[in-house]
KEMAR-926007 format. One line per field, with one value per residue: x, y, z of N, C-alpha, C, O in turn; residue in one letter; residue number from 1. Coordinates in nm, 2 decimals, always signed. Example, Ala and Ser with C-alpha at 12.3 -4.5 7.8 and 13.67 -1.06 7.14 Angstrom:
n.east	(+1.32/+1.28)
n.north	(-0.57/-0.22)
n.up	(+0.78/+0.71)
ca.east	(+1.23/+1.37)
ca.north	(-0.45/-0.11)
ca.up	(+0.78/+0.71)
c.east	(+1.32/+1.29)
c.north	(-0.33/+0.00)
c.up	(+0.78/+0.79)
o.east	(+1.42/+1.34)
o.north	(-0.33/+0.11)
o.up	(+0.85/+0.80)
residu	(a/s)
num	(1/2)
This chain:
n.east	(+4.40/+4.54/+4.77/+4.82/+4.96/+4.73/+4.69/+4.54/+4.45/+4.66/+4.63/+4.64/+4.52/+4.30/+4.25/+4.03/+4.03/+3.81/+3.78/+3.69/+3.54/+3.21/+2.87/+2.77/+3.02/+3.19/+3.07/+3.08/+3.36/+3.42/+3.28/+3.41/+3.66/+3.58/+3.50/+3.74/+3.83/+3.88/+3.63/+3.56/+3.77/+3.88/+3.79/+3.88/+3.71/+3.72/+3.54/+3.43/+3.19/+2.87/+2.65/+2.75/+2.74/+2.49/+2.47/+2.68/+2.65/+2.39/+2.44/+2.61/+2.44/+2.24/+2.40/+2.51/+2.74/+2.93/+2.92/+3.08/+3.07/+3.33/+3.50/+3.47/+3.71/+3.92/+3.81/+3.56/+3.42/+3.48/+3.42/+3.54/+3.40/+3.44/+3.45/+3.45/+3.45/+3.35/+3.41/+3.16/+3.07/+3.11/+3.13/+3.32)
n.north	(-4.55/-4.87/-5.12/-5.47/-5.80/-6.06/-6.34/-6.57/-6.56/-6.44/-6.20/-5.84/-5.70/-5.46/-5.19/-4.99/-4.76/-4.64/-4.55/-4.33/-4.16/-4.04/-4.13/-4.00/-4.08/-4.33/-4.51/-4.35/-4.33/-4.60/-4.65/-4.49/-4.62/-4.87/-4.80/-4.77/-5.03/-5.35/-5.59/-5.85/-5.80/-5.78/-5.59/-5.45/-5.32/-5.10/-4.97/-4.75/-4.62/-4.66/-4.68/-4.78/-5.05/-5.11/-4.95/-5.01/-5.29/-5.25/-5.07/-5.22/-5.44/-5.31/-5.22/-5.44/-5.56/-5.81/-5.88/-5.94/-5.99/-5.96/-6.07/-5.83/-5.57/-5.40/-5.26/-5.37/-5.15/-4.97/-5.08/-5.19/-5.23/-5.47/-5.54/-5.75/-5.68/-5.77/-5.66/-5.58/-5.68/-5.46/-5.21/-5.01)
n.up	(+5.01/+4.99/+4.87/+4.91/+4.90/+4.83/+5.00/+4.94/+4.66/+4.53/+4.41/+4.41/+4.71/+4.75/+4.96/+5.16/+5.40/+5.59/+5.85/+6.10/+5.94/+5.87/+5.79/+5.48/+5.39/+5.42/+5.23/+4.99/+4.96/+4.92/+4.69/+4.51/+4.50/+4.39/+4.14/+4.00/+3.97/+3.83/+3.71/+3.95/+4.11/+4.45/+4.73/+5.03/+5.30/+5.57/+5.84/+6.10/+6.15/+6.28/+6.11/+5.88/+5.88/+5.78/+5.55/+5.37/+5.29/+5.17/+4.96/+4.81/+4.73/+4.58/+4.37/+4.26/+4.35/+4.51/+4.86/+5.17/+5.51/+5.74/+6.04/+6.31/+6.39/+6.62/+6.94/+7.18/+7.26/+7.06/+6.79/+6.47/+6.16/+5.91/+5.57/+5.28/+4.95/+4.63/+4.32/+4.09/+3.75/+3.47/+3.60/+3.60)
ca.east	(+4.39/+4.67/+4.77/+4.90/+4.93/+4.62/+4.75/+4.46/+4.44/+4.78/+4.60/+4.65/+4.40/+4.28/+4.19/+3.98/+4.02/+3.71/+3.76/+3.69/+3.45/+3.07/+2.78/+2.78/+3.16/+3.25/+3.02/+3.14/+3.50/+3.42/+3.23/+3.52/+3.76/+3.52/+3.50/+3.87/+3.87/+3.82/+3.54/+3.62/+3.87/+3.83/+3.82/+3.86/+3.67/+3.71/+3.47/+3.38/+3.06/+2.77/+2.56/+2.82/+2.69/+2.37/+2.49/+2.77/+2.58/+2.28/+2.49/+2.66/+2.33/+2.18/+2.50/+2.55/+2.87/+2.92/+2.98/+3.09/+3.11/+3.43/+3.50/+3.51/+3.84/+3.91/+3.76/+3.41/+3.37/+3.50/+3.44/+3.56/+3.34/+3.53/+3.38/+3.52/+3.36/+3.40/+3.36/+3.07/+3.10/+3.06/+3.12/+3.41)
ca.north	(-4.68/-4.94/-5.26/-5.57/-5.93/-6.14/-6.47/-6.68/-6.55/-6.38/-6.07/-5.73/-5.67/-5.32/-5.16/-4.86/-4.74/-4.53/-4.53/-4.18/-4.10/-4.07/-4.14/-4.11/-4.09/-4.46/-4.56/-4.27/-4.37/-4.74/-4.64/-4.43/-4.72/-4.97/-4.75/-4.79/-5.17/-5.45/-5.69/-5.96/-5.76/-5.77/-5.46/-5.47/-5.19/-5.09/-4.84/-4.75/-4.56/-4.76/-4.69/-4.86/-5.19/-5.12/-4.87/-5.08/-5.40/-5.20/-5.01/-5.33/-5.51/-5.22/-5.20/-5.57/-5.61/-5.91/-5.83/-6.04/-5.93/-6.03/-6.04/-5.70/-5.54/-5.29/-5.31/-5.38/-5.01/-4.90/-5.18/-5.15/-5.34/-5.51/-5.60/-5.78/-5.65/-5.81/-5.56/-5.64/-5.66/-5.33/-5.09/-4.90)
ca.up	(+4.95/+4.98/+4.81/+4.97/+4.84/+4.88/+5.01/+4.88/+4.52/+4.48/+4.35/+4.51/+4.79/+4.76/+5.09/+5.18/+5.54/+5.61/+5.99/+6.13/+5.85/+5.90/+5.68/+5.38/+5.34/+5.39/+5.10/+4.89/+4.94/+4.87/+4.55/+4.43/+4.48/+4.31/+4.00/+3.94/+3.97/+3.73/+3.76/+4.02/+4.21/+4.58/+4.80/+5.18/+5.35/+5.72/+5.88/+6.24/+6.16/+6.30/+5.99/+5.77/+5.89/+5.70/+5.43/+5.28/+5.22/+5.09/+4.84/+4.73/+4.68/+4.48/+4.26/+4.20/+4.40/+4.62/+4.98/+5.27/+5.64/+5.80/+6.18/+6.35/+6.45/+6.72/+7.07/+7.20/+7.27/+6.93/+6.68/+6.33/+6.08/+5.80/+5.46/+5.16/+4.84/+4.50/+4.22/+3.99/+3.61/+3.41/+3.70/+3.56)
c.east	(+4.52/+4.65/+4.86/+4.87/+4.82/+4.67/+4.67/+4.46/+4.57/+4.75/+4.62/+4.52/+4.40/+4.21/+4.15/+3.96/+3.93/+3.68/+3.78/+3.60/+3.31/+2.99/+2.76/+2.92/+3.22/+3.20/+3.07/+3.28/+3.51/+3.38/+3.34/+3.63/+3.71/+3.52/+3.63/+3.92/+3.81/+3.72/+3.61/+3.72/+3.81/+3.88/+3.79/+3.83/+3.66/+3.64/+3.42/+3.25/+2.95/+2.67/+2.62/+2.78/+2.57/+2.40/+2.57/+2.71/+2.46/+2.33/+2.54/+2.55/+2.26/+2.27/+2.55/+2.68/+2.84/+2.98/+2.97/+3.14/+3.21/+3.43/+3.54/+3.65/+3.82/+3.86/+3.61/+3.35/+3.38/+3.53/+3.46/+3.50/+3.43/+3.44/+3.48/+3.42/+3.42/+3.33/+3.28/+3.12/+3.04/+3.04/+3.20/+3.36)
c.north	(-4.75/-5.07/-5.35/-5.70/-6.00/-6.28/-6.59/-6.67/-6.49/-6.25/-5.96/-5.72/-5.52/-5.29/-5.01/-4.85/-4.62/-4.51/-4.38/-4.10/-4.13/-4.07/-4.00/-4.14/-4.23/-4.53/-4.48/-4.31/-4.51/-4.73/-4.59/-4.54/-4.83/-4.92/-4.76/-4.93/-5.25/-5.54/-5.81/-5.92/-5.74/-5.64/-5.49/-5.33/-5.20/-4.96/-4.86/-4.67/-4.67/-4.78/-4.77/-5.00/-5.21/-5.06/-4.95/-5.20/-5.36/-5.15/-5.12/-5.41/-5.43/-5.21/-5.33/-5.62/-5.72/-5.86/-5.94/-5.97/-6.02/-5.99/-5.89/-5.69/-5.44/-5.35/-5.32/-5.24/-4.93/-5.00/-5.12/-5.26/-5.35/-5.58/-5.64/-5.77/-5.69/-5.73/-5.64/-5.61/-5.52/-5.22/-4.98/-4.82)
c.up	(+4.94/+4.92/+4.89/+4.91/+4.91/+4.88/+4.95/+4.73/+4.45/+4.40/+4.45/+4.58/+4.81/+4.89/+5.10/+5.33/+5.56/+5.76/+6.01/+6.04/+5.89/+5.78/+5.61/+5.33/+5.32/+5.26/+4.98/+4.86/+4.88/+4.72/+4.46/+4.40/+4.38/+4.16/+3.93/+3.93/+3.86/+3.79/+3.83/+4.12/+4.34/+4.65/+4.95/+5.23/+5.50/+5.75/+6.03/+6.26/+6.18/+6.18/+5.88/+5.76/+5.80/+5.56/+5.33/+5.21/+5.13/+4.96/+4.75/+4.66/+4.56/+4.36/+4.20/+4.25/+4.50/+4.75/+5.09/+5.40/+5.70/+5.95/+6.21/+6.40/+6.55/+6.85/+7.07/+7.20/+7.14/+6.82/+6.54/+6.24/+5.95/+5.69/+5.35/+5.05/+4.72/+4.40/+4.11/+3.85/+3.57/+3.50/+3.65/+3.44)
o.east	(+4.62/+4.54/+4.97/+4.76/+4.81/+4.70/+4.73/+4.47/+4.58/+4.84/+4.61/+4.41/+4.49/+4.11/+4.22/+3.88/+3.97/+3.58/+3.86/+3.57/+3.28/+3.03/+2.74/+2.94/+3.29/+3.27/+3.10/+3.32/+3.59/+3.44/+3.36/+3.68/+3.78/+3.54/+3.64/+4.02/+3.70/+3.73/+3.71/+3.77/+3.70/+4.00/+3.68/+3.90/+3.60/+3.67/+3.39/+3.20/+2.95/+2.63/+2.55/+2.78/+2.55/+2.36/+2.54/+2.71/+2.44/+2.28/+2.51/+2.56/+2.24/+2.22/+2.62/+2.73/+2.74/+3.09/+2.88/+3.24/+3.19/+3.35/+3.63/+3.70/+3.70/+3.86/+3.54/+3.24/+3.30/+3.64/+3.41/+3.55/+3.48/+3.37/+3.57/+3.32/+3.54/+3.21/+3.32/+3.20/+2.94/+2.95/+3.16/+3.43)
o.north	(-4.68/-5.13/-5.30/-5.72/-6.01/-6.34/-6.68/-6.78/-6.49/-6.20/-5.99/-5.71/-5.46/-5.36/-4.92/-4.92/-4.50/-4.44/-4.31/-3.99/-4.25/-4.02/-3.90/-4.21/-4.26/-4.59/-4.54/-4.32/-4.53/-4.80/-4.64/-4.54/-4.87/-5.01/-4.77/-4.96/-5.21/-5.56/-5.86/-6.01/-5.69/-5.60/-5.54/-5.23/-5.29/-4.85/-4.97/-4.66/-4.76/-4.89/-4.81/-5.06/-5.32/-5.12/-4.96/-5.21/-5.41/-5.18/-5.12/-5.45/-5.49/-5.19/-5.32/-5.72/-5.72/-5.79/-6.02/-5.90/-6.14/-5.90/-5.84/-5.79/-5.39/-5.47/-5.27/-5.22/-4.85/-5.01/-5.01/-5.38/-5.25/-5.68/-5.56/-5.83/-5.66/-5.72/-5.74/-5.52/-5.47/-5.14/-4.86/-4.72)
o.up	(+4.89/+4.91/+4.93/+4.86/+5.03/+4.78/+4.91/+4.66/+4.33/+4.33/+4.57/+4.52/+4.87/+4.93/+5.06/+5.39/+5.54/+5.80/+5.95/+6.07/+5.93/+5.67/+5.67/+5.23/+5.22/+5.19/+4.88/+4.74/+4.79/+4.64/+4.35/+4.29/+4.29/+4.07/+3.80/+3.87/+3.81/+3.91/+3.78/+4.20/+4.36/+4.63/+4.98/+5.21/+5.56/+5.69/+6.07/+6.37/+6.09/+6.16/+5.79/+5.66/+5.74/+5.46/+5.21/+5.09/+5.02/+4.85/+4.63/+4.54/+4.46/+4.24/+4.10/+4.20/+4.57/+4.74/+5.10/+5.39/+5.71/+5.99/+6.14/+6.45/+6.57/+6.87/+6.98/+7.16/+7.11/+6.77/+6.51/+6.25/+5.90/+5.72/+5.32/+5.04/+4.69/+4.39/+4.06/+3.82/+3.62/+3.49/+3.66/+3.40)
residu	(m/s/q/e/p/d/r/q/t/r/q/p/a/i/e/v/d/a/t/g/y/r/c/p/m/p/v/i/r/m/e/a/a/l/r/r/l/q/s/g/t/k/l/l/v/r/a/d/d/p/l/a/v/v/d/i/p/h/f/c/k/e/s/g/h/l/v/r/r/l/p/d/e/g/s/a/k/q/p/i/c/v/f/e/v/t/c/a/p/d/v/a)
num	(1/2/3/4/5/6/7/8/9/10/11/12/13/14/15/16/17/18/19/20/21/22/23/24/25/26/27/28/29/30/31/32/33/34/35/36/37/38/39/40/41/42/43/44/45/46/47/48/49/50/51/52/53/54/55/56/57/58/59/60/61/62/63/64/65/66/67/68/69/70/71/72/73/74/75/76/77/78/79/80/81/82/83/84/85/86/87/88/89/90/91/92)
């Protein structure tokens, strides 16, 4: 997990790089990061597991987090899906 300035809000952007991990690890790593964050904090999640496209939005919906899919990174043969997750209230 790394921190870098978020240019739009000036808050730290927390990042979870789950590339190389397979289901269920991307969601588990994301959930662990979310538990440490305050409500409203944004988390950037990158994953190359094809199931993450379904699993991450599903987990966020069930847990009350807001999720937004960002443009994929990587190549057409090895896409990396990117999500911006906003931590829900009362998660910590």
